[in-house]
Each structure stands twice: as C-alpha cells, then as structure tokens.
C-alpha positions as CSV (number, residue, x, y, z in Angstrom):
1,M,4.7,14.0,0.4
2,A,2.4,13.8,2.8
3,A,5.5,15.5,5.0
4,E,5.2,18.3,2.2
5,L,1.5,18.6,2.7
6,G,2.2,19.4,6.6
7,L,0.7,16.2,7.6
8,E,2.3,13.7,10.4
9,A,3.9,11.0,8.3
10,T,5.5,7.4,8.8
11,G,7.3,5.8,6.0
12,I,8.1,1.8,6.3
13,D,10.1,-0.6,4.1
14,S,11.6,-3.8,5.1
15,S,15.0,-2.5,3.2
16,P,17.5,-0.3,5.6
17,R,19.1,0.7,2.4
18,A,15.4,2.2,1.4
19,I,15.1,4.1,4.4
20,A,18.3,5.4,4.1
21,R,17.7,7.0,0.9
22,A,14.1,8.2,1.8
23,E,15.8,9.9,4.9
24,Q,18.3,11.6,3.0
25,K,15.5,12.8,0.7
26,A,13.5,14.4,3.5
27,K,16.5,15.9,4.9
28,S,17.6,17.6,1.8
29,R,13.9,19.0,1.6
30,N,13.8,20.0,5.2
31,L,11.4,17.8,6.4
32,A,11.3,15.3,9.3
33,P,8.8,12.4,8.8
34,R,9.1,8.9,10.9
35,F,11.1,6.4,9.0
36,L,10.8,2.7,10.2
37,V,12.2,-0.6,9.2
38,N,9.8,-2.8,8.9
39,D,8.1,-6.0,7.6
40,A,4.4,-5.0,5.9
41,L,3.6,-8.4,6.9
42,E,4.3,-7.7,10.3
43,L,2.7,-4.6,10.6
44,E,0.5,-5.1,13.5
45,T,3.2,-6.4,15.8
46,R,3.9,-2.3,16.0
47,N,0.6,-2.1,17.7
48,E,0.2,1.4,16.0
49,H,-2.7,2.7,14.1
50,Y,-2.9,5.6,11.4
51,D,-5.9,6.7,9.5
52,T,-4.7,6.5,6.4
53,V,-2.1,4.2,4.3
54,L,-0.5,4.7,1.2
55,D,0.8,1.8,-1.0
56,C,2.5,2.8,-4.6
57,G,3.9,-0.6,-6.0
58,L,3.4,-3.5,-2.8
59,F,0.6,-5.2,-2.9
60,H,1.2,-7.0,-6.4
61,V,4.3,-8.4,-4.8
62,F,2.7,-10.9,-2.6
63,D,1.6,-14.3,-3.2
64,D,-1.6,-15.4,-2.1
65,H,-0.7,-16.6,1.3
66,D,1.2,-13.6,1.5
67,R,-1.3,-11.3,0.5
68,A,-3.8,-12.5,3.2
69,I,-1.5,-11.7,6.1
70,F,-0.9,-8.0,4.4
71,V,-4.5,-7.4,4.3
72,R,-4.7,-8.9,8.0
73,N,-2.2,-6.4,9.2
74,L,-3.8,-3.8,7.5
75,Q,-7.0,-4.4,9.2
76,A,-5.0,-4.4,12.6
77,T,-3.4,-1.0,11.6
78,V,-6.0,1.1,9.8
79,T,-8.3,2.7,12.0
80,P,-12.0,2.0,11.7
81,G,-13.1,4.8,9.1
82,G,-9.5,5.1,8.0
83,R,-8.5,4.5,4.2
84,Y,-5.9,2.7,2.1
85,F,-5.1,3.6,-0.8
86,M,-3.4,0.8,-3.2
87,L,-1.8,1.0,-6.6
88,C,-0.8,-2.3,-7.8
89,F,0.2,-3.7,-11.3
90,S,-3.1,-5.1,-13.4
91,D,-4.2,-7.9,-14.8
92,G,-4.8,-6.0,-18.4
93,Q,-1.1,-5.2,-18.4
94,P,0.5,-7.4,-21.3
95,G,3.7,-9.3,-21.4
96,D,5.1,-11.3,-18.6
97,W,7.8,-9.4,-17.5
98,G,7.7,-7.3,-13.9
99,P,5.7,-8.3,-10.6
100,R,2.7,-10.5,-10.8
101,R,-0.8,-9.0,-12.1
102,V,-3.6,-8.6,-10.0
103,S,-7.4,-9.5,-11.0
104,R,-10.3,-7.0,-10.3
105,A,-11.6,-9.8,-8.4
106,E,-8.4,-10.9,-6.4
107,I,-8.8,-7.1,-4.9
108,E,-12.5,-7.7,-4.0
109,S,-12.1,-10.6,-2.4
110,S,-8.7,-9.5,-0.3
111,F,-10.8,-6.5,0.9
112,A,-14.1,-8.2,1.2
113,H,-14.2,-8.8,5.0
114,G,-13.9,-5.4,7.5
115,W,-13.4,-3.2,4.5
116,H,-15.8,-1.2,2.2
117,I,-14.6,-0.9,-1.5
118,D,-14.6,2.9,-2.4
119,S,-13.4,2.6,-5.8
120,I,-11.0,0.7,-8.0
121,E,-10.2,2.6,-11.0
122,Q,-7.9,1.7,-14.3
123,S,-4.8,3.7,-14.0
124,R,-1.4,3.5,-14.7
125,I,2.0,3.1,-12.5
126,E,5.2,4.7,-13.7
127,I,8.3,2.2,-14.5
128,T,11.6,2.8,-15.7
129,I,11.5,0.6,-18.7
130,D,8.8,2.1,-20.2
131,P,7.8,6.3,-20.5
132,E,4.1,5.1,-21.0
133,G,4.1,3.2,-17.9
134,A,1.9,0.1,-16.8
135,L,-1.4,-0.7,-16.4
136,A,-2.6,-0.6,-13.0
137,W,-5.4,-0.4,-10.4
138,L,-6.0,2.9,-8.6
139,V,-7.9,1.3,-5.3
140,S,-9.4,3.2,-2.7
141,V,-10.9,0.9,0.8
142,S,-12.0,1.9,3.9
143,A,-11.8,0.4,7.4
144,I,-15.0,-0.8,8.7
145,E,-15.6,-2.4,12.3
146,E,-17.4,-5.8,11.6
147,P,-19.8,-6.8,14.3
148,L,-19.0,-9.3,16.6
149,A,-19.8,-12.6,15.5
C-alpha cells in the first residue's frame, strides 16, 4: 500500500514464506518495496529508523512479556515525532477463538512512556472465517523524546 502511494516502504516479517509472497505481489504490481526477514522483537538490532510503522494483526499475538519487548523495540525504531498505527483484536470480541484480545487499558499502559496516544478507536479487522470481521482497536501513537532522568 505505501509503495503504491510512491512512499519508501519496508516490509518486515519473521516468516521467509510470507516475505516471498509479499515480494511476488509487489513484483506483479511493478512495485519495489524492500522486504526483510526479521523478528519484530529484535527490530532495534537493525539500527534503522522509521517515520511511520503500520501494524495489522501483530500486537495482539504477544504475551505481556513479549509485548513490552516489542514496544521497547518500536521506541528504538520510530523517530521522535514518528507514528505507530496499529489494528489489533479487541477484548470486546465475543468468543474464545482466535488471537488474544487486547483491552484499551493494556494499550494505554503499553504506550504510557515515550509515546503520546493520539487515538484509540473501535474498529473491525478483516478475518477469513467471518465476513463481518472481528472487533478491533485502531490505534495511533506518536513517539516522543522523554527527558533524561
């Protein structure tokens, strides 16, 4: 999507198969984004910085421990003033199938330090097993520089 808009884009996934599929799709659309096989829990090791990070369906897969690591990696990766946009399963989604549900309070506590929460809105995420989709949170946060203690 970003590459179609003429933006410099980097796609990251830990699955070589997912990256190969993304590369094929991009090639069929005459686009040339950069794709990397990398673990989202190790983004800071790449020592790269991004103005915008898009996340559709990643945040909700992490347990509490890994979620803290992921947010720390985001903080090291997103430039001050940069933004992180997330779409994740909501705790409002009924049933016990699918990924872990995330509460608004979990989002707020995850981004309490080093971030400004711009918005948290109720939304839907497309899923293959229900044409109505699933209840989700659409989140926008901005990276801020925290004063040194």
